BALO-415968 format. One line per 8 residues: their letters; for each residue x negated, y, z negated of N, C-alpha, C. Coordinates in Angstrom, 2 decimals. Layout:
<sites>
a	X,Y,Z,X,Y,Z,X,Y,Z  ...
</sites>
This chain:
<sites>
mnngkrdv	-43.92,73.02,-81.69,-42.55,72.00,-81.93,-43.15,70.38,-82.20  -42.21,70.27,-83.10,-42.29,68.40,-83.76,-41.63,67.62,-82.55  -41.98,67.03,-81.84,-40.92,66.18,-80.63,-40.91,65.06,-81.19  -41.39,64.47,-82.67,-40.69,63.27,-83.36,-39.04,63.70,-83.69  -39.28,65.06,-84.14,-37.95,65.77,-85.07,-36.56,65.88,-83.84  -37.37,66.14,-82.29,-36.86,66.88,-81.13,-36.04,65.16,-81.03  -36.96,64.43,-80.98,-36.89,63.19,-80.41,-35.59,62.36,-81.17  -35.46,62.61,-82.47,-34.18,62.32,-83.54,-33.22,62.58,-83.06
wveagfae	-32.80,64.05,-82.68,-31.29,64.34,-82.54,-31.10,63.80,-80.96  -32.13,63.79,-79.87,-31.88,63.32,-78.66,-31.36,61.73,-78.99  -32.17,61.09,-80.00,-31.21,59.64,-80.03,-30.05,59.25,-80.36  -29.53,60.42,-81.37,-28.63,60.57,-82.36,-27.42,60.96,-81.01  -27.68,61.95,-80.48,-27.42,62.14,-78.81,-26.80,61.30,-77.98  -27.98,60.44,-77.77,-27.89,58.82,-76.88,-26.27,58.35,-77.58  -26.57,57.66,-79.20,-26.05,56.80,-79.67,-24.79,57.50,-79.50  -24.06,58.93,-79.50,-23.06,59.34,-79.65,-22.24,59.70,-78.46
laragveg	-23.46,59.70,-77.07,-23.02,59.74,-75.74,-22.33,57.97,-75.62  -23.03,57.77,-76.33,-22.66,55.69,-75.92,-20.91,55.79,-76.42  -20.94,56.14,-78.17,-19.19,56.06,-77.90,-18.43,56.71,-77.63  -18.99,58.29,-77.48,-17.90,58.65,-76.74,-17.68,59.64,-75.54  -18.95,59.56,-75.18,-18.81,60.47,-73.98,-19.68,61.15,-74.36  -20.11,62.62,-73.29,-20.40,63.38,-73.35,-19.83,64.92,-74.20  -18.53,64.41,-74.18,-17.52,64.99,-74.68,-17.83,65.63,-76.28  -18.22,64.12,-76.71,-18.36,63.82,-77.92,-20.31,64.49,-78.56
vrvevlak	-20.78,64.72,-77.41,-21.96,64.95,-78.01,-22.04,66.67,-78.82  -21.76,66.95,-79.70,-21.60,67.83,-80.42,-22.80,68.12,-81.69  -22.99,69.15,-81.83,-24.26,69.52,-82.70,-23.61,69.46,-84.21  -22.65,70.03,-84.26,-22.04,69.13,-85.64,-21.87,67.96,-86.20  -20.96,66.74,-85.02,-21.58,65.79,-85.34,-22.70,65.11,-85.28  -23.51,65.85,-84.96,-25.01,64.51,-84.93,-25.40,64.97,-85.82  -25.54,66.22,-86.41,-25.95,66.77,-87.52,-25.00,66.05,-88.46  -24.06,65.89,-88.81,-23.00,65.30,-89.76,-23.78,63.75,-89.83
nlgvtkgg	-23.86,63.16,-88.90,-24.49,61.45,-88.33,-25.78,61.73,-88.73  -26.49,62.41,-88.74,-27.91,62.25,-89.15,-28.16,62.69,-90.80  -26.99,63.35,-91.39,-26.90,63.59,-92.52,-28.54,64.83,-92.55  -28.44,66.13,-92.17,-28.74,66.99,-92.01,-27.88,68.22,-91.34  -28.60,69.49,-91.91,-27.75,70.42,-91.41,-27.86,70.98,-90.18  -27.59,71.91,-89.80,-26.94,72.51,-88.27,-28.48,72.91,-87.95  -28.60,73.72,-88.74,-30.13,74.83,-88.57,-31.16,73.75,-88.25  -31.21,72.46,-88.37,-32.59,71.43,-88.24,-32.43,71.82,-86.66
fyrrfadr	-31.04,71.18,-86.42,-31.03,71.54,-84.24,-31.39,72.34,-84.21  -31.23,73.85,-84.40,-31.33,75.11,-84.10,-32.99,75.54,-84.00  -33.27,74.99,-84.97,-35.22,75.07,-85.04,-35.53,74.19,-83.74  -35.00,73.29,-82.83,-35.67,72.46,-82.04,-35.32,72.81,-80.59  -33.75,72.82,-80.71,-33.03,73.74,-79.40,-32.28,74.80,-79.47  -32.39,75.52,-78.05,-31.98,76.88,-78.12,-30.56,76.30,-78.48  -29.69,75.72,-77.42,-28.44,75.23,-77.87,-27.98,74.05,-76.88  -26.85,73.35,-77.51,-26.12,72.00,-76.60,-26.68,71.72,-75.76
aallvaml	-26.47,72.90,-74.58,-27.22,72.48,-73.03,-28.46,72.34,-73.08  -29.49,72.44,-74.14,-30.75,72.46,-74.07,-31.28,71.16,-74.57  -30.10,70.06,-75.49,-30.26,69.07,-75.97,-29.62,67.76,-74.86  -28.57,68.52,-73.88,-28.03,67.58,-72.71,-29.38,67.22,-72.20  -30.18,68.75,-71.76,-31.21,68.66,-70.41,-32.62,67.55,-71.21  -32.40,67.47,-72.23,-33.64,67.03,-72.72,-33.10,65.07,-72.56  -32.17,65.25,-73.28,-30.89,63.91,-73.12,-31.10,63.58,-71.74  -30.87,63.88,-70.22,-30.88,63.78,-69.31,-32.28,63.44,-69.04
egwregrv	-33.20,64.01,-68.82,-35.04,64.06,-68.84,-35.16,62.66,-69.52  -34.96,62.32,-70.71,-35.13,61.40,-71.34,-34.70,60.53,-71.18  -33.79,60.47,-70.50,-32.98,59.01,-69.62,-33.88,58.51,-68.27  -33.99,59.63,-67.43,-34.44,59.62,-66.47,-35.83,59.41,-65.95  -36.92,59.40,-67.31,-37.64,59.27,-67.42,-37.95,57.58,-68.35  -37.12,57.59,-68.77,-37.36,56.11,-69.64,-36.72,55.02,-68.39  -35.81,55.32,-67.71,-35.14,54.19,-66.70,-36.34,54.17,-65.83  -36.63,55.12,-65.14,-37.77,55.27,-63.96,-38.97,53.91,-64.36
aaivqqts	-39.64,54.82,-65.44,-40.76,53.96,-66.31,-40.67,52.05,-66.14  -39.35,52.26,-66.51,-39.04,50.53,-67.03,-38.71,50.03,-65.80  -38.39,50.34,-64.41,-38.15,49.50,-63.42,-39.19,49.84,-62.57  -40.51,50.53,-62.92,-41.62,50.62,-62.85,-42.40,49.58,-63.06  -42.72,49.27,-64.52,-42.69,48.22,-65.20,-42.05,46.64,-64.96  -40.86,46.92,-64.52,-40.01,45.18,-64.29,-40.69,45.12,-62.88  -40.84,45.86,-61.98,-40.78,44.95,-60.96,-42.64,45.11,-60.60  -43.36,45.44,-61.43,-44.86,45.61,-61.24,-45.40,43.65,-61.26
ldgrepre	-45.54,43.62,-59.93,-45.83,42.04,-59.28,-47.05,41.72,-60.48  -48.10,42.35,-60.83,-49.05,41.68,-62.25,-49.72,40.01,-61.69  -49.88,40.23,-60.48,-50.40,38.71,-60.17,-48.80,38.15,-59.91  -47.59,38.31,-60.12,-47.12,37.16,-60.08,-46.28,37.18,-58.76  -45.96,36.65,-57.72,-44.87,35.98,-56.78,-43.64,37.11,-56.45  -43.62,38.27,-55.55,-42.40,39.09,-55.74,-41.12,38.11,-55.90  -40.86,36.87,-55.33,-40.08,36.68,-55.65,-39.20,36.10,-57.38  -40.74,35.77,-57.06,-40.93,35.35,-59.52,-40.15,36.27,-59.83
rlraviql	-40.86,37.84,-59.66,-40.77,39.32,-60.11,-39.07,39.39,-60.14  -38.88,39.59,-58.94,-37.48,39.68,-58.45,-36.26,38.58,-59.76  -36.68,37.48,-59.90,-35.61,36.63,-60.70,-36.07,36.90,-61.78  -36.96,37.30,-62.49,-37.38,37.79,-63.80,-36.36,39.10,-64.30  -36.37,39.73,-62.72,-35.98,41.33,-63.58,-34.25,40.77,-63.55  -33.90,39.85,-62.29,-32.49,39.55,-62.71,-32.17,38.88,-64.00  -32.71,37.97,-64.37,-32.63,37.09,-66.14,-32.59,38.44,-66.74  -33.53,39.46,-66.70,-33.75,40.51,-67.52,-32.65,41.17,-67.92
yserlnpe	-31.94,41.78,-66.86,-30.35,42.24,-66.83,-29.27,41.26,-67.60  -29.12,39.87,-66.79,-27.78,39.58,-66.95,-28.08,38.84,-68.06  -29.56,37.79,-68.46,-29.11,37.10,-69.63,-29.29,37.87,-71.41  -29.75,39.04,-71.19,-29.80,39.54,-72.48,-29.01,40.97,-72.38  -27.91,40.96,-72.41,-27.05,41.78,-71.96,-27.53,43.18,-73.31  -27.59,44.34,-73.16,-27.89,45.51,-73.81,-26.59,46.25,-74.25  -25.46,46.10,-74.81,-24.10,46.50,-74.30,-24.16,48.25,-75.04  -25.13,48.59,-75.89,-25.47,50.32,-75.74,-26.14,50.89,-75.00
gmaielai	-27.38,49.92,-74.59,-28.06,50.07,-72.92,-26.89,50.52,-71.37  -25.81,49.32,-71.85,-24.81,49.41,-70.98,-24.14,50.86,-70.95  -23.27,50.97,-71.98,-22.51,51.85,-72.55,-22.94,53.61,-72.64  -24.32,53.67,-72.74,-25.34,55.21,-71.95,-25.21,54.78,-70.81  -25.75,54.08,-69.57,-25.95,54.20,-68.63,-24.71,54.35,-68.16  -23.63,53.83,-68.42,-22.03,54.27,-67.96,-21.12,55.28,-68.16  -21.42,55.89,-69.51,-21.52,57.53,-70.01,-22.28,58.28,-69.35  -23.15,58.00,-68.85,-23.90,59.08,-67.76,-23.44,59.25,-66.45
rqwarsdg	-23.15,57.54,-65.93,-22.49,58.02,-65.02,-21.46,58.74,-64.45  -20.57,58.42,-66.06,-19.21,59.70,-66.30,-19.76,60.82,-65.90  -20.49,61.47,-66.98,-20.93,62.54,-66.99,-21.53,63.27,-65.43  -22.01,62.44,-64.82,-22.51,62.71,-63.49,-21.58,63.38,-62.35  -19.90,62.79,-62.36,-19.16,63.15,-61.92,-18.77,64.36,-62.08  -19.36,65.17,-63.03,-18.52,66.32,-63.04,-19.39,67.69,-63.75  -20.86,67.07,-63.74,-21.94,67.57,-64.32,-23.45,67.28,-62.90  -23.67,68.86,-62.50,-24.99,68.24,-60.87,-26.27,68.04,-61.98
naaaavas	-26.71,68.33,-62.90,-27.65,67.93,-63.71,-28.14,66.58,-63.80  -26.73,65.97,-64.40,-26.59,64.65,-64.27,-26.56,63.68,-63.21  -25.78,64.40,-62.52,-25.45,63.81,-61.00,-27.31,63.66,-60.22  -28.01,64.20,-60.34,-29.25,64.70,-60.07,-30.22,63.50,-60.49  -29.87,63.20,-62.26,-30.62,62.53,-62.93,-30.41,61.07,-62.64  -28.70,60.78,-62.24,-28.31,59.36,-61.91,-28.94,59.24,-60.50  -29.37,60.11,-59.65,-29.51,59.71,-57.90,-31.08,59.64,-58.22  -31.79,60.68,-59.22,-33.12,60.20,-59.14,-33.43,58.67,-59.28
vdaarlkh	-32.74,58.01,-60.35,-33.07,57.17,-61.28,-32.65,55.86,-60.16  -31.46,56.09,-59.58,-30.70,54.93,-58.93,-32.20,54.64,-57.63  -32.26,56.47,-57.22,-33.63,56.13,-55.59,-34.71,54.96,-56.54  -35.10,55.64,-57.89,-36.48,54.72,-58.09,-35.97,53.05,-58.25  -34.96,53.04,-58.75,-34.46,51.46,-59.06,-34.40,50.56,-57.65  -33.49,51.26,-56.68,-34.34,51.41,-55.05,-35.10,51.15,-54.45  -35.68,51.95,-54.49,-37.19,51.47,-53.94,-38.33,50.61,-54.55  -38.30,50.66,-55.83,-38.77,49.51,-56.48,-38.93,47.97,-55.79
vaelyrat	-37.07,47.95,-55.86,-36.84,46.48,-55.39,-37.03,46.36,-54.21  -36.36,46.91,-53.45,-37.22,46.86,-52.05,-38.50,46.54,-51.75  -39.48,47.23,-52.25,-40.79,46.78,-52.10,-40.95,45.41,-52.39  -40.20,44.88,-53.26,-40.43,43.53,-53.60,-39.97,43.08,-52.75  -38.51,42.91,-52.02,-38.15,42.20,-50.88,-38.90,42.40,-49.60  -39.92,43.63,-48.95,-40.89,43.85,-48.64,-42.03,42.82,-48.87  -42.51,42.98,-50.10,-43.38,41.35,-50.12,-42.87,40.38,-49.92  -41.92,40.03,-49.52,-41.13,38.83,-49.70,-41.19,38.24,-47.85
glaaeqae	-41.69,39.69,-47.21,-41.59,39.62,-45.75,-40.44,39.90,-45.16  -39.49,40.14,-45.60,-38.54,41.53,-45.24,-38.82,42.62,-44.72  -37.80,42.71,-43.42,-38.27,44.21,-43.22,-37.69,45.56,-43.51  -38.54,46.59,-43.23,-38.00,48.01,-44.10,-36.41,47.58,-44.31  -35.72,47.93,-43.56,-33.94,48.13,-43.53,-33.10,46.97,-44.25  -34.05,45.61,-43.74,-33.03,44.13,-44.54,-33.66,44.33,-46.06  -34.88,44.75,-46.21,-35.22,44.95,-47.84,-34.52,45.95,-48.77  -34.09,47.20,-48.02,-33.43,48.35,-48.52,-31.92,47.98,-48.95
aqaflfyc	-31.69,46.98,-47.63,-29.94,46.66,-48.03,-29.97,45.40,-49.04  -30.75,44.48,-49.15,-31.27,43.71,-50.38,-31.47,44.22,-51.54  -32.04,45.12,-51.54,-32.17,46.13,-52.68,-30.38,46.30,-53.36  -30.13,46.75,-52.00,-28.80,47.77,-52.71,-27.61,46.36,-53.53  -27.47,45.28,-52.50,-26.78,44.32,-52.81,-27.54,44.08,-54.55  -28.79,44.10,-54.60,-29.29,43.50,-56.11,-28.81,44.45,-56.95  -28.82,45.38,-56.91,-28.16,46.42,-57.65,-26.53,46.34,-57.52  -25.92,46.51,-56.55,-24.48,45.85,-56.76,-24.35,44.84,-57.84
fifgqsll	-25.19,43.94,-57.52,-25.22,42.46,-58.51,-25.42,42.54,-59.98  -26.60,43.71,-60.24,-27.49,43.77,-61.79,-25.80,44.35,-62.60  -25.59,45.64,-61.58,-24.30,46.29,-62.40,-23.16,45.33,-62.94  -22.86,44.90,-61.02,-21.15,44.44,-61.55,-21.32,43.43,-62.30  -22.45,42.66,-62.79,-22.28,41.67,-63.54,-21.88,41.77,-65.06  -22.69,42.74,-65.25,-22.22,43.29,-66.50,-21.24,43.53,-67.07  -20.81,44.61,-65.63,-18.76,44.51,-66.12,-18.02,43.84,-65.75  -18.26,42.69,-65.51,-16.91,41.40,-65.64,-17.28,40.39,-66.59
fvesgprk	-15.56,40.04,-66.96,-15.65,39.65,-67.94,-15.15,38.29,-67.21  -15.71,36.76,-67.45,-15.46,35.53,-67.15,-14.84,34.81,-68.65  -13.50,34.78,-67.58,-12.76,33.70,-68.67,-13.38,32.75,-69.42  -13.73,31.65,-68.44,-14.64,30.95,-68.78,-15.36,30.46,-69.68  -16.27,31.52,-69.85,-17.15,31.62,-71.14,-18.19,31.57,-71.29  -18.87,32.07,-72.06,-20.88,32.06,-71.68,-21.38,31.39,-70.62  -21.04,30.17,-71.12,-21.91,29.12,-70.13,-20.90,29.26,-68.31  -20.00,29.07,-68.04,-20.08,29.30,-67.20,-20.34,30.73,-66.53
raqlvaks	-20.38,31.68,-67.41,-20.71,33.03,-66.47,-22.33,32.43,-66.36  -23.31,31.91,-66.95,-24.82,31.89,-66.77,-24.42,31.04,-65.79  -23.75,29.84,-64.99,-23.68,29.29,-63.78,-23.61,30.40,-62.72  -22.65,31.25,-63.19,-21.98,31.86,-61.44,-23.13,33.29,-61.23  -24.08,33.59,-62.84,-24.74,34.25,-62.48,-26.22,33.57,-61.84  -26.77,32.84,-62.49,-27.78,31.86,-61.89,-27.47,31.66,-60.26  -26.21,30.91,-59.93,-25.61,30.59,-58.85,-25.71,31.96,-57.32  -25.44,32.81,-58.35,-25.54,34.20,-57.70,-26.70,34.86,-57.03
aeklld	-27.95,34.81,-58.44,-28.83,35.22,-58.49,-29.82,34.57,-57.30  -29.73,33.20,-56.76,-30.16,31.93,-55.73,-29.84,32.74,-54.57  -28.74,33.16,-54.80,-28.68,33.83,-53.13,-29.66,35.19,-52.82  -29.38,35.95,-53.93,-29.95,37.01,-53.76,-32.04,37.13,-53.54  -32.37,35.64,-53.88,-33.49,35.24,-54.25,-34.02,34.71,-52.81  -32.97,34.01,-51.95,-32.89,33.56,-50.38,-33.97,34.27,-49.66
</sites>
């Protein structure tokens, strides 16, 4: 099976997921968006459920690989790495990535497979950030709590609209990030 062609359908699925939620991920819609027939889909997937499984697997694997890479010390100090992760998620807003994240989390509210994928990604994110906090000298329990706050901040700040504009937002994010690094 040609994984490249399969990946095209998965990517089209993510685009539609970000736009319309899991209900919008329909074979007919994806085929139309790709400018191809539904037959191409069925040569690569048994059915829509198989596509959804492939999407969840791809998202989970991609997010776990990302956090492993983002939290790798590579000779840097733990606080420096934490600061870099905060900057990555707060300064370079990724609207499509956040739309996919939110759509998968919404999907997880009513689907066990999606819930398992989200739980796996959250566990990996918390584990790797907690490891950075432990490397700063925090005890395991404190490091886990700090990692939890870290992710509450990372995702929460991306959802808040700051009326004062982007400059004020950047200042708030920077001051908040310093509290997470103390």
